C-alpha positions as CSV (number, residue, x, y, z in Angstrom):
1,X,0.0,0.0,0.0
2,X,2.8,2.4,0.8
3,X,4.4,1.7,-2.6
4,X,1.3,2.7,-4.4
5,X,0.8,5.8,-2.3
6,X,-2.8,5.0,-1.4
7,X,-4.2,7.6,1.1
8,X,-6.7,7.0,3.9
9,X,-10.0,8.8,4.7
10,X,-9.9,11.3,1.9
11,X,-12.9,13.7,1.6
12,X,-14.7,13.2,-1.7
13,X,-17.2,16.1,-1.6
14,X,-14.7,18.7,-2.8
15,X,-14.0,16.4,-5.8
16,X,-17.7,16.5,-7.0
17,X,-19.7,19.3,-8.4
18,X,-22.5,18.7,-5.8
19,X,-20.0,19.1,-2.9
20,X,-21.8,16.5,-0.9
21,X,-20.9,13.2,0.8
22,X,-18.4,11.5,3.0
23,X,-14.8,10.3,2.6
24,X,-13.2,7.4,0.7
25,X,-11.6,4.9,3.1
26,X,-8.8,4.5,0.5
27,X,-7.9,6.9,-2.3
28,X,-5.4,7.1,-5.1
29,X,-5.0,9.4,-8.1
30,X,-3.6,7.5,-11.1
31,X,-1.9,9.2,-14.1
32,X,-1.2,6.2,-16.3
33,X,-2.6,2.8,-17.2
34,X,0.0,0.9,-15.1
35,X,-0.9,2.8,-12.0
36,X,-4.6,2.1,-12.6
37,X,-3.9,-1.6,-13.1
38,X,-1.8,-1.8,-10.0
39,X,-4.4,0.0,-7.9
40,X,-7.3,-2.2,-9.0
41,X,-5.1,-5.3,-8.6
42,X,-4.3,-4.3,-5.1
43,X,-7.9,-3.8,-4.3
44,X,-8.9,-7.1,-5.7
45,X,-6.0,-8.9,-3.8
46,X,-7.1,-7.3,-0.6
47,X,-10.8,-8.0,-1.2
48,X,-11.7,-4.3,-1.2
49,X,-14.3,-2.7,-3.3
50,X,-13.1,-0.2,-5.8
51,X,-14.7,2.7,-7.8
52,X,-13.5,5.2,-10.4
53,X,-13.9,8.9,-10.0
54,X,-13.5,11.2,-13.0
55,X,-14.5,14.9,-13.0
56,X,-17.2,14.3,-10.3
57,X,-19.9,16.1,-12.3
58,X,-22.2,13.1,-12.5
59,X,-21.7,11.5,-9.1
60,X,-23.6,11.4,-5.9
61,X,-21.4,10.4,-2.8
62,X,-23.3,8.9,0.1
63,X,-23.1,10.7,3.4
64,X,-21.1,7.8,4.9
65,X,-18.6,7.9,2.0
66,X,-17.2,4.9,0.3
67,X,-15.9,1.9,2.2
68,X,-13.3,0.9,-0.4
69,X,-10.7,2.3,-2.8
70,X,-11.7,5.3,-4.9
71,X,-9.4,5.7,-7.9
72,X,-9.3,9.3,-9.2
73,X,-8.7,9.1,-13.0
74,X,-5.9,11.4,-14.0
75,X,-4.8,9.9,-17.4
76,X,-4.4,13.2,-19.3
77,X,-2.9,12.4,-22.7
78,X,-4.4,14.3,-25.5
79,X,-3.4,14.1,-29.2
80,X,-5.1,15.8,-32.2
81,X,-4.1,14.2,-35.5
82,X,-4.2,15.8,-38.9
83,X,-7.0,13.5,-40.2
84,X,-9.5,14.6,-37.5
85,X,-8.7,11.8,-35.1
86,X,-8.5,12.7,-31.4
87,X,-7.0,10.4,-28.8
88,X,-8.0,11.5,-25.3
89,X,-7.1,10.0,-22.0
90,X,-10.0,9.4,-19.6
91,X,-8.8,12.1,-17.2
92,X,-8.7,14.9,-19.8
93,X,-11.1,17.7,-18.9
94,X,-13.9,17.5,-21.5
95,X,-13.8,21.1,-22.4
96,X,-10.1,20.8,-23.5
97,X,-11.2,18.2,-26.1
98,X,-14.1,20.4,-27.4
99,X,-11.8,23.5,-27.5
100,X,-9.1,21.7,-29.4
101,X,-11.6,20.4,-31.9
102,X,-13.4,23.7,-32.6
103,X,-10.1,25.7,-32.7
104,X,-8.9,23.3,-35.5
105,X,-12.3,23.7,-37.3
106,X,-13.1,20.0,-36.7
107,X,-16.8,19.3,-36.5
108,X,-18.6,16.8,-34.3
109,X,-18.3,18.2,-30.7
110,X,-19.3,21.8,-31.0
111,X,-22.7,21.4,-29.4
112,X,-21.2,19.4,-26.5
113,X,-19.4,22.4,-25.1
114,X,-19.7,23.5,-21.5
115,X,-20.5,20.0,-20.2
116,X,-18.4,19.5,-17.0
117,X,-16.4,16.4,-16.4
118,X,-13.8,14.3,-18.1
119,X,-13.4,12.7,-21.5
120,X,-13.6,9.2,-20.1
121,X,-17.2,9.9,-18.8
122,X,-18.5,10.9,-22.2
123,X,-19.0,7.4,-23.7
124,X,-20.3,6.0,-20.4
125,X,-23.2,8.5,-20.4
126,X,-23.3,8.8,-24.2
127,X,-23.2,12.5,-23.4
128,X,-25.5,14.6,-25.5
129,X,-26.8,18.1,-25.8
130,X,-28.3,20.5,-28.3
131,X,-28.8,17.9,-31.0
132,X,-25.5,16.0,-30.7
133,X,-24.5,12.8,-29.0
134,X,-20.9,11.7,-28.5
135,X,-21.7,8.3,-29.9
136,X,-21.9,9.9,-33.3
137,X,-18.1,10.5,-33.3
138,X,-16.7,7.7,-31.0
139,X,-14.3,5.5,-33.0
140,X,-12.8,3.4,-30.3
141,X,-13.0,3.2,-26.5
142,X,-10.0,1.9,-24.7
143,X,-10.9,0.0,-21.6
144,X,-9.5,-2.0,-18.7
145,X,-11.4,-5.2,-18.0
146,X,-12.0,-5.5,-14.3
147,X,-12.0,-9.3,-14.3
148,X,-8.7,-9.8,-16.0
149,X,-7.1,-6.4,-15.7
150,X,-6.4,-6.7,-19.5
151,X,-6.5,-3.6,-21.7
152,X,-8.5,-3.7,-25.0
153,X,-10.2,-1.5,-27.5
154,X,-13.9,-1.6,-28.2
155,X,-15.6,-0.6,-31.4
156,X,-18.7,1.6,-31.2
157,X,-20.9,-1.4,-32.0
158,X,-19.6,-3.1,-28.9
159,X,-20.5,-0.1,-26.7
160,X,-24.3,-0.5,-26.7
161,X,-24.9,3.2,-27.1
162,X,-28.5,4.5,-26.5
163,X,-30.1,7.6,-25.1
164,X,-27.8,8.6,-22.3
165,X,-26.6,5.0,-21.8
166,X,-24.0,2.5,-22.9
167,X,-22.7,-0.9,-21.9
168,X,-20.4,0.9,-19.5
169,X,-23.3,2.4,-17.7
170,X,-25.4,-0.7,-17.7
171,X,-22.6,-3.0,-16.5
172,X,-20.5,-0.7,-14.3
173,X,-18.5,-3.5,-12.8
174,X,-17.2,-4.8,-16.1
175,X,-14.9,-2.1,-17.7
176,X,-13.0,1.0,-16.7
177,X,-12.7,3.5,-19.6
178,X,-9.1,4.6,-19.9
179,X,-9.2,6.5,-23.2
180,X,-11.4,7.5,-26.1
181,X,-10.7,7.9,-29.8
182,X,-12.9,10.4,-31.6
183,X,-13.3,10.6,-35.4
184,X,-14.2,14.2,-36.2
185,X,-14.7,16.0,-39.5
186,X,-12.1,18.6,-40.5
187,X,-13.8,21.7,-41.9
188,X,-17.1,19.9,-41.6
189,X,-20.4,21.8,-41.2
190,X,-21.7,22.4,-37.7
191,X,-24.6,20.4,-36.3
192,X,-27.7,22.7,-36.0
193,X,-30.5,20.3,-35.4
194,X,-31.9,21.6,-32.1
195,X,-34.8,24.0,-32.3
196,X,-33.3,26.5,-29.9
197,X,-30.1,26.7,-31.9
198,X,-32.0,27.0,-35.2
199,X,-33.9,30.0,-33.9
200,X,-30.7,31.7,-32.7
201,X,-28.3,31.0,-35.5
202,X,-28.3,32.1,-39.1
203,X,-27.6,29.9,-42.1
204,X,-23.9,30.8,-42.2
205,X,-23.2,29.5,-38.7
206,X,-19.6,28.3,-38.0
207,X,-18.4,25.8,-35.5
208,X,-17.1,28.7,-33.4
209,X,-20.5,30.5,-33.4
210,X,-22.4,27.3,-32.6
211,X,-20.1,26.7,-29.7
212,X,-20.4,30.3,-28.4
213,X,-24.2,30.1,-28.7
214,X,-24.4,26.8,-26.9
215,X,-22.2,28.2,-24.1
216,X,-24.4,31.2,-23.8
217,X,-27.6,29.1,-23.7
218,X,-26.1,26.9,-21.0
219,X,-25.0,29.9,-18.9
220,X,-28.5,31.3,-19.0
221,X,-29.7,27.9,-17.6
222,X,-26.9,27.7,-15.0
223,X,-25.6,24.6,-16.8
224,X,-22.0,25.9,-16.9
225,X,-19.9,25.5,-13.7
226,X,-19.4,29.0,-12.4
227,X,-18.5,29.5,-8.7
228,X,-20.2,32.9,-8.8
229,X,-23.5,31.4,-9.9
230,X,-25.8,30.5,-6.8
231,X,-26.8,27.4,-8.7
232,X,-23.3,26.1,-9.3
233,X,-23.3,23.2,-6.8
234,X,-25.2,20.8,-9.2
235,X,-24.8,17.7,-11.2
236,X,-26.5,19.3,-14.2
237,X,-29.6,17.5,-15.4
238,X,-30.7,15.4,-12.4
239,X,-33.3,13.5,-14.3
240,X,-33.4,12.0,-17.8
241,X,-36.0,13.1,-20.3
242,X,-38.4,10.1,-20.3
243,X,-38.6,8.2,-23.5
244,X,-42.0,6.5,-23.7
245,X,-44.1,4.6,-26.3
246,X,-46.2,6.8,-28.5
247,X,-49.5,5.7,-26.9
248,X,-48.1,6.8,-23.5
249,X,-47.1,10.2,-24.8
250,X,-50.5,10.6,-26.3
251,X,-52.1,9.8,-22.9
252,X,-49.9,12.5,-21.3
253,X,-50.9,15.0,-23.9
254,X,-54.6,14.3,-23.7
255,X,-54.4,14.5,-19.9
256,X,-52.6,17.8,-20.0
257,X,-55.3,19.2,-22.4
258,X,-58.2,17.7,-20.4
259,X,-56.8,19.2,-17.1
260,X,-56.2,22.6,-18.7
261,X,-52.5,22.3,-18.1
262,X,-52.1,23.4,-21.8
263,X,-54.6,24.9,-24.2
264,X,-53.6,22.7,-27.2
265,X,-51.8,19.4,-27.7
266,X,-48.9,21.1,-29.4
267,X,-48.1,23.0,-26.2
268,X,-46.8,19.8,-24.6
269,X,-43.1,19.4,-25.5
270,X,-42.6,16.0,-27.1
271,X,-40.0,14.9,-29.6
272,X,-39.7,11.8,-31.9
273,X,-37.2,9.2,-30.6
274,X,-35.8,5.9,-31.8
275,X,-38.1,2.9,-32.5
276,X,-41.3,4.9,-32.8
277,X,-41.0,6.3,-29.2
278,X,-41.4,9.8,-28.0
279,X,-39.2,11.8,-25.7
280,X,-41.0,14.0,-23.1
281,X,-39.4,17.0,-21.4
282,X,-38.7,16.1,-17.8
283,X,-38.3,19.7,-16.8
284,X,-41.8,20.6,-18.1
285,X,-43.3,17.6,-16.3
286,X,-41.6,18.7,-13.0
287,X,-42.9,22.3,-13.3
288,X,-46.4,21.2,-14.3
289,X,-46.4,18.9,-11.3
290,X,-46.1,21.9,-9.0
291,X,-42.4,22.0,-8.4
292,X,-41.3,25.5,-9.6
293,X,-37.8,26.7,-10.3
294,X,-36.2,27.8,-7.1
295,X,-38.2,25.5,-4.9
296,X,-36.2,24.8,-1.7
297,X,-36.1,22.0,0.9
298,X,-33.6,23.4,3.3
299,X,-30.1,23.3,1.7
300,X,-31.3,21.5,-1.4
301,X,-33.4,23.1,-4.1
302,X,-34.3,23.2,-7.7
303,X,-32.2,25.6,-9.8
304,X,-33.7,29.0,-10.2
305,X,-33.0,28.7,-14.0
306,X,-33.6,25.1,-14.9
307,X,-36.2,22.7,-13.4
308,X,-34.0,19.7,-14.3
309,X,-31.1,20.7,-12.0
310,X,-31.1,20.1,-8.3
311,X,-28.8,22.4,-6.4
312,X,-26.9,22.1,-3.1
313,X,-26.8,25.5,-1.5
314,X,-24.3,24.5,1.2
315,X,-24.5,22.7,4.5
316,X,-26.8,19.9,3.2
317,X,-26.5,16.2,3.0
318,X,-26.8,13.6,0.3
319,X,-29.8,12.1,2.2
320,X,-31.5,15.5,1.8
321,X,-30.8,15.6,-1.9
322,X,-32.1,12.1,-2.5
323,X,-35.2,12.7,-0.4
324,X,-36.1,15.8,-2.5
325,X,-35.4,13.9,-5.7
326,X,-37.8,11.2,-4.5
327,X,-40.4,13.8,-3.7
328,X,-40.1,15.2,-7.2
329,X,-40.4,11.8,-8.9
330,X,-43.5,11.0,-6.8
331,X,-45.1,14.3,-7.7
332,X,-44.5,13.7,-11.5
333,X,-45.8,10.2,-11.3
334,X,-48.9,11.2,-9.3
335,X,-49.6,14.0,-11.7
336,X,-48.8,12.4,-15.1
337,X,-48.1,8.7,-14.4
338,X,-44.6,9.1,-15.8
339,X,-41.5,7.7,-14.1
340,X,-38.4,9.9,-14.0
341,X,-35.0,8.2,-13.9
342,X,-32.1,9.8,-12.1
343,X,-29.1,10.7,-14.3
344,X,-26.2,11.0,-11.9
345,X,-25.0,7.7,-10.3
346,X,-24.7,7.0,-6.6
347,X,-21.2,5.8,-5.6
348,X,-21.7,2.3,-4.2
């Protein structure tokens, strides 16, 4: 243990954007694949649970902390090749990848700007925003298998990408993402699919203007980490937009009209999704269930700018956060019969 440099009882709250939760019993930051392999090998040999911490922007730490080894991912290699290929270590700050791509006029990531966290987290969540998903440009994901501690590379078809999900999210104990290869489009056209972007941008939009516009839109919603913003202690969108069968979406629309929540069916935000399903807007469902922006439960509240974000105002607990999240889920289900799924994961 002394050779590896593992620390004891390290606070985890300062390493997360929610700033909540207790300490890790054991903790190690790793800067290369060998250190990662050694750390996980040590934990397995000692019979100790282990977990990976990246940028901490999509993680909820229990109040009691983590009774095992937390490995803080610090693999920070970043290489931009002339053909549009980007090789990013899992510990690279995500905005560094987006900035490097847009500054080179490489298309594919411009709408994913302003998302906190590290590059290694992007395929896990299949990060998406403003009409783009990272799965569209992932060429390879380099992983460490937890069972054998062997390194391998997975093709996109092996990653099981879906709406905000992947095989890495569905089977968290199977792989550790150590790096990602992105295939971008040098001098390619920007992605302007999202209605809000289309209304804001002109026909001659560039990658740089798309990026600036997305950052501006995110700032208006307190979805960019800014220590001066009272909503800054957040994990971003706390709930996924529910994807439901068409018949279920129609039921919600009809109920909203019948109950005078809206005056016309078109007033209910609903968007076509894969396999004939429909994506509903979780933030709209929350607000129409009676949970307004800025609602507080002590130290925990809904962002004053975005109903999807839960905010820690300081001095709170993870138990408070999860209790309020459960209250919101229950209100939405009681009002519309729709289940909301939490987006950030609980460290366990």
